[in-house]
N, C-alpha and C positions, 0 to 999 in steps of 0.2 A: 503493500499499500504505501510506505513511505517514498519507494522509488518509482512509481508511477505520479504523483505530486511533485517530488523532482523534477522529472521529466514535463509535465503540464507544465513546472516555473520557468523551465528553462527556454520552452516553447516561445511561454510568452514574450520573453527578454529579448529572443532573436528575434518576435514579430518586431515589441519597440523598436527594435534598432534599424532592423529592415525595410519596414514600411517608410518612413520618412524618405527612404534613400528610392526607393521605385517612385514616390509620388512625385519628386521631384524630378527623376529622370523621364516621365509619362508627359511632363510639364514642355519637357526638352524637346523630347522625341516627334510630340503630337505640334509643338510650336513648328518643329520644320516641315511638318506633311502641312501643316495646314500655308507655310510658305509656299510652295512644291506648289500642293494641288489647286493654288492661283496662280502662278507658271504655264501651269498646263490647259486653265480655260482658253485663252485665245488662240494657244496651237489646235486646240481639236476644234475651236469655231472656224481656222480655217482650214483644215482639215477635211472637215465635212461638207465646207462648200465645194475645193478642189476635187475629191473623189469621188462625193455623191451628187454634186449639183444641190444640195439644201444645206438648207439657211439652220448652222446650229444651234441647239437649245442646252440650255443647263440653268439652274438655278442659284446661280453665284450673284447674279446682280436685281430680281425680284423679288417683290414682296408678296405676302400670303394673301388671297382675296379676300376683300370685305366680306363673303359669307363663310369665315372662322367662327370659331365655337365660340360663344361669347359676343361677338360683335354681332353678328346680321344671322336673325333667323328666314329660315328657307318660306317664299311664301305658299300657303297651303289654302287652298278652297275653303270657304265660310271661316275667313279668315283667325284658322287656327294656327298652333305652332306645335311644330316637334320639338321637345326640350333637349332630348339627350342623343339624338342622332343624326347631326346636321353629317355628319364623315361617312357619313351610309357612301357617297359619290364625292367625287374630286381630291384636289389635294391632302397632303396632311401640313399641319403645321408647324412639323419637324424637318421638314424639305428648308426651310425660310429660315429656323429661329436657331437652327445648329451653327448658320453662318453669322447669328446677330451674337449670338454668345463667343462665338469663337472664330477664330479665321479672318476673316477681311476685319474686323475692328481693330484688329491686336498688330499687324503687321503693317508696317510702314511703306510697304511696297503700295497699296492701297491704291494710291493716285495713278502709279504709272500702270497696274493691272487693268483700273477700269478706262483709260486711253487707250490701250490697246486694245481692249476687247471692243470697246467703241468703235472705236477705227475699222475693227475687223468684222462685225457687224453690220454697219451701213451699206457700203455699196452690198453686201449679201442680200437683206433687205431689198436693196433697190433692183437686184437682176431676178431674184423668186418673183418680184411683184412684177416685175415685166414677162416672166416666162407664162406665169399662172393665167396672165392675160385678166382673168375677171377680177382679178383681187387686187384693189387696188384703192388709196385715202382711207375714209371710213368702213369698206367693208372689208378690210383687210381682217378684222379680228373676227366675225361676223362670217367669212367665208373656212378661215381658221377653223373656229367648231362646226361647223354644218358639213366641212372635209372631213373632219380628225373620227376614226371609230366608233369609241367609247368616252371620245374627249366631252365630257356635258360634264366640267365643273360648272363655273357660274350660269353660262350663257344655260344649257338646260333647266337649271335650278329654277331659273325666268319661267321656262316655256311647260316644264313638267307639274301637274298638279296633282300632288298626295292627299289621299284620304285615310284620317289616322280616328275614324270615328270608330272603329271595328276592333282600332289597337294592331291590324295588321299590315304592314306597307303593300303596295300593290305589287303583283309579279313581273308585268312590265314595266321595264326602263328606257326601254329605245326599241327602233324596229329593227327586226334579226339585219335585216341587209347593211346595216349601220358601219360592221364591224368592219365591213373594207370597202365602204366607200370613200372615195379619194378626184382629191382635182386634176390630179395629173401625173404619168409616170414616174418622174422625179420623187413625188411625195408619198407615191403610191404606201401603203401600210405593209404589204408583200415583200418589198424590195427592200431587205438585209442592208444595214448600214454597213460601210466598211471595215468597219472594229469588229462586223460579227462575223461566225461561221457561215460559207455558203456552201456546204457539203447536201449531198440527198438528203441525209441524215437530220440534219439542222433545218431542213427547208419542205419537210414532207408538210407540213400543215398547212401549204399552199394549196392543196386540193381539196381542202375541207374548211368550212365553217364554224364544224361544232368540235366541242372539247374531242380527245381520244379517251376511250372509257373501253376499259374492259370487263367481259361478261365472264358470271360464274355463277354454281347453282343451278337451277331449274333455267334460267335461262341464259345457257353454256353458249349460243349462238345467235346471232342478231335476228334472224327469223324468228324463233324461240319467245325470244324476248319483246320483240315490235307486237307478234300474234299471240301475246298470251295471255289469259285470262284473268292473273292473279297480280291485282293491282295494291294488292295491302302487304304479303307476305317480302316486302324488299328491305335491300340494306344497300347505302349510299358509304364508301369510303373515300374520304380524304387525305392525301399525304400532307409532309410538313415541306420547310422550306428545302430548295435545292435537293430536290426529288421528285417520284413521279408515282402511276401507280403498282408501276411494282413492288413498292415497299407494301403493298399490302397481296397483290396477287403472285407474289413470289415467297410469301410467308405464309398467310394465316391463310389463305385459299386452300392452300392443300391439304390443309390438317384440320376443316370444318368436316364435321360427320356426315356420313351418306343420307343420315335423318333430315337434317337441316338445308342439306343442297337438295331435296325433295322437296324440298316444301318450299324453299326462299330462290328469290333472284337475287343476284351482287353486283353491283358495278363500283367499278373500282374506277376514279377518275385522275385525267390528268390537267389540274387543272390551269386555269388560264395562266400563258405563260410560262410553264414549264412542261418537259418531257416532250411527246410530241403534239401535243394542243398547241394551239396558234398563240403566236408572238407578236404581234402587232404591231410598229415601232412608234405609234400614237396610242397609243393608251393609257388611260389613269392608274390603269390596273386595282382601282376602288375594291370594298367588298361589294359593292353595287352590282359592279362588273361581274365579279366570280359569282356571285349570285345569281343574278341573271343568267347565265352563260348554264351552270350548273344545269338551271330548271330547265332550256332552250335546250340542250344538248342529253339530259337524264330524265327528269319529271316530264316534262311535255313528250319526248319521243316516245318514250317507255309506259306514258301512261300510267302513270302513279300517283296513287293515290292517297296511301299512308307507306312511312319509310321509315328505317331505325338509320339514325347517323353514325357513324365512328368515325374521328378523326385523331389524327399526330400532329402535334406541333402548333408549329403556324396554320395545317389544316384547321386546326380547333375554331381558329376567330370566325376561318369562313364558315365551318359547322355551324355556331352561336348566329351566326348572320342572317344563314339559311333555313337553319329552324326559329329563329327569331320572328321571322316576316311571315310564317304560317304557321303556327303551333298545334292548330286542329290535326295536320298531316302529319306530325309528328307520331311515331310511339316509342321512339326513345333515342336518347343520345348520352352516346360513350366518348370523352375526351381524356388521351393520352398524355400527359405530359403537357398540358395547355398553359402558351406563355400567362397566363392571368396576373397581373399588375395592378391593387389596384392603389388611384391616386391618393395623394396626402391635401389634403387640405388648403383650397389655396394653389396648388400646381396646375399643369397643363396636363391631362393623361395621355396624351400623346406625347408630350415629352419625356415624361416621366419612365413610359416604357423606353424609351433612346434611352437614358439616361443608365436605365436596368441593363436592359441586354447589352448595350455598345458604353461604356462607361468611362471613354478614352483613358484606357489602363494598359500599359505595357505586359502585366503580370497580374494576374495568371493567363495561360494562351486560348482562354475560351471567353477573354476580354477582351485580347488585343486583336485577333480575326475579325469577331463585330464592331468593333470600335472604328479597324482601319477601312473597312467596306462601306459604312454606313454613313460616315461621316464625311467619306471623300470623296465628291462624286466623281473627279476624273484622273484621279490616282486609283480608282477601284475601275474604271473602264480599264486604263494598263492595264490590269491583271486580268480582266477580261479579253481582254487582248492576248494576251501571252498565250493563257491557259485555256479558257474556252472556245477563242476559232483554232487553237490549235489542238485541239482534243483528242485527236486522234492519235496523236504521239506520245499526251499526256497520260492516254487513259490507261496502256499496256503498263509504262513506268509507274504509274501510283497505283495500279494494281500487286505489281511485282515486290516494291517496296514495300506496302503495307501489309502484306500475304507470305511475303520468302524471306525477306528483310528482319521487319519486328516482327512477325508471325501472328498477326492478328485477324480474324475471322472475319473479311472485308467481302461482299457476295460482290461480284464483276457491278452489278445491275445498281448499285449503290456507287459505284466509281463515277460508270456510266453518264447517272441520271445529276450527278454533283456536275458537270461541266453540259449538260443541255438547258443551256438557259442564255440571254445574252446581257450583257450589262442593264440594258436598260428594262427590260425584266425584272429582275432580278433586284436593284433599286428601287423601282417603281412599288415593287411588290412589297421588299421590308416596309417601307415608309407607310404606303399609303392603307396597307393590307392589316400589316403587324401592329402599325404605332397608331395610324386611325384605329384599330381594333379595341383601343380602349373602349372609346365611345360605343361602338355597333355590338359591343359583348356586355356591357353592364344593360344599355336596352333590353337583347335579346334574352338575357338571363332573369331581368325581371318581367319580360313577357313570358317566359317559359313558365316561370313560379307561379305566376296570376296563373297559369292556365292546367296548375299540376302536374305538370310533366318531368319524368326522372328525368334526373341526368347524372351520370358517374364517372367517376373521376379516378380516372388509372394514373400512379405517378410514383417512380422510383425512390429512395433514399438517397442515392447517391447522383442527382441528376447536378450537371454544373452548367447546364444549359439556361432550362427550367426550373429552377429550385423546387425542393419539396413544397415550398414555404407558398408558392403560387396555388396549388390542392390545397392547402389547408387554407389560404385564406377563400375560397370558392365553399367550403362545406361549411366556413364560418359565417359566411355575407350572404347565403341561400340558403332557406328550408328544403329545398329537393333535392339539394345534390348528397351524394354519398361518397366519401373516398376511400378507397382501395391503395394501399402501400407497398407498395414491393419492394421487401428489403436487396441492398446490395446491387438495384439497378440503374443505370443511368440513362442517357436520353434518347439511345441507337439499343442497348440489351432489353430495353423492358420489353425488345419483339423480338431481335435477334436473338436464337438461342435460346428462348421458350415461346417458341411460335405455338407449340402444341397447348402450354398454358394459357395464351392469349385465346387461341380460339376458342379454349373451352369455356374460357370467362367470356366473352364477347356472347355465345350460344345462351349463357347460361339468363343474359342479361335479354336475349329476343325473347326468349321462352317463358321469360319472367311476367310477362305481362299477358 
């Protein structure tokens, strides 16, 4: 006992000495990143026009729109307002606040940076307006919104009429054909940016306007799913960040019992922006976009009247958005390692999530990686240019390193899915889906609690990405939540290595009702 106490005292003393050093080092390193990221802004602005004949766009200069949470409310029919879900659509506050709090305001390079970027942008805007023909003068903003796929921020918030009398958001958020509508070939959402991979695998989604869906169970084939008469025993699986439907179809699908496979239709989707699903270049990738595409590609297409929802990590945010939109259609919700961070009083919920997930620290590595990729738009694009654009080289290298050298058990599909995205999709999904999900998650949980829908949370007690406290807070804040803690499990091996156990736990939940 005395040895353990002495060891704990030494650990605390060591932390007391090291933490200040790490804090100072983090300030220096991320201050340098702030500087370099600003240098890259005019560089990418020129390259985007030179190689794509497309006006570059970033969040270095703009400010958040007037329909930020707490400033302007969405106009609604009957002069009613939505109190907690303004960020179903549009941009996240974190895209702008990260620059106001860090970076430009603290670096003396600001004046030169603004000058170079302004000089780069002016001729590009002029040439783009000439090539677009119809886009001139005061029509520029209007045409930009009309031509963009799911870019429905401020413009569509004025046009869209939401009804909240029933407490349920409307299903239709845009016309189905809007995803691929554009004004000119140069600005087509189908055209990959020069910094993205253009191989047949990465551009296969050009032939379809729907999400890629893997089928299983009773509806293992397309014809049986479309023509099936079972509209209530359905399960929708949603994967997490930098992943795909393989996360579910390659793990738990084979482990489900024959009894469940004979009675339930299983749908694992590649969410918008990941896997084999569409990755348009002019999309917000908001929770509204994800919900609309899942409804169009799964619920409407396969005529689902009732369904269970199972999700992992970031997918939990999308799952709650989908479930909260129509609680009457939901039979159960199972969240595996959800990123739930209730905001502190007086803080912006989206910014609170950003600081929790990406705290601008160099240590531990679980904090450094997300911090680097989510705070620095241009540095993150450089990483994607090197890695994702050349994924055919890096995939075998990474698989060999992880499995043969480090002796980790990492299936190839995880490595493949990790690189099957563009910087544009990952950047916007992190901010507009995960960070803005703070609003939609709370709104949806209240709707599910009011409707009496059970939400089961499965969380590992060794999760360094979404700590167990996320699950504990969910159970504490909502009476309809039950938490199952998995000893020793982290963010990934809560499923990998215990596929059979997870399949059994899910079957119990499906048959509980």
